[in-house]
Each structure stands twice: as C-alpha cells, then as structure tokens.
N, C-alpha and C positions, 0 to 999 in steps of 0.2 A: 111482176109476180106471176108465177106459173101455177096453174091448178090442173091437176090430172084427175079426170072424172070419167065415169061411165054414164053416157047420156040417159040410160034407162034406170039408173040408180036414183031412188027417191031422196036419199040423203044428199047426193051430189046436187040434185035439183034444188033442194032446200038451201044448201050452202051457197049456190050461185045466186039465188034470190036474195039471200042475206047480204052477200057481197055487193050486189047491185044496189040494194037499199041503202047500204053504207057509203055508196059512191066509190068503192074500191075498184081500181082498174086491174085487169088480169088477162093473161093469155091462157086459153083453155086448150087442153090436149086430151084426146080420147085415149084412155089408158088401155083399152082393149085393142085398138088399131095400132097404136104406137106405144108399146109397153116400155117402161124405163129400162135402160141398159145397165149392165153390171157397174160400169164406171159412174153413171149418174146416181145409182142407188148407194154406192159406196160413199160418194161425196155427200149426198143428202143425209145419210145415216150419221156420218161424222159431224155434220153441221147441226143435226137435230138434238143431240144429247139424250135421245130416247133409247130405250132398250130395243134391240133389233126386232123382237117379237111384235112391237107396235106397228111395224111395217107390213105385217101379214094380215090379210083379210080372214080372220079366224072363223067368221060365220059363213064363208063362201063354200060353194059346193066342191071346188077343186081342193081346197085345204082339207075338207073332211074326207073326200074320196082318196086322197093320198095319205091319210092318217098322219098328218103332219104334227098333230098334238104330241104324238109319241116319238116321231122321228127328229123333230127340230133340236131337242136337247142333246142328241148325239152328233149333230152337225156343227162344224166350226162356222165362223162368221162368213168367210168367203163362200163356203158351200151354200149357206142360206141366201146370200146375195145372188149367187148364180141361179139358184132356184127361183127367186123372186123375178129375175130378169127373163125367165122363160115364158112367163104368162102374166100380163097385166091384171088379170082377174085374181091373182094371188095377192096383189098389193092392196093394202088398206086404202080406201078412198072416202072422200076426196083427199088427195095429197097436195098440200100447198107448199111451194118452195119460194121463199123470199130471199132477200139479200143476206140476211143473217139469222134466218130461222126456217124450220120445217115443221109443218103440222100434219098429223095423220088423223083422219076421221073429222067429223064436224061436231065440235062442242062450242056452242055460241060464246060462253064465258071466256074460254081460252082464246078463241079467235078475236074477241073484243079486246083483250089485253095485248095481244101481239100485233094487231092491225091498226091500233090507234096511235 
C-alpha cells in the first residue's frame, strides 16, 4: 500500500499513527517532493470510484490562490488531472493507494472499513 503524505501535515501525521497502531504496512511518499504524475492520477481516479473533486486539496493555499472553485467546473477531466500533476500540494492528502481501492483524506471510519 502506498500513502502519499506531506510530512508537516498534521492530518497525515495522525493518519500514519493510526496505520502504525493498526499494524498496517505501507510505503510513504512525500507528495511535495514527488508529486503524482498524470498517469498515476488517472489510474487512481479510475480505481477510486470517487468524484475527481475529491482529489483536490480544497482547503489549500494554491487551490484558493488559483481560484479553482470557480475554474474546475469549466475544465474537463484530463485538464483537471494535468493540473493536479503540476503540484503535489494541490492533491488531497493523505492519499492512500491499495490494490483495489484509493482513499483521499483521513476519515478513520472509512479507513477502518477498507483496511480490515
């Protein structure tokens, strides 16, 4: 299982602590240093079954400064994925990629269901 995190993010820290406590093994990747590629995002989006908006860090500074709340509805999926691939800080974190699932953000109940 791969978890994409930003080390200074308190939610990512909380999520990793939770995973460790559950005894779940994972590979960690710094989302800022090694942001997801277009192809990775496209694959993960397809696997997730989630709306593409769930992949955006809507509370992030970059999201707000680019006024994406207003721009995203006019963009097609590939344009949105290309944008996400430009900067890991645009991507909702933590982002967990398993064999048959993808989770965005940390919601303990949802994680418990998927990781058991």
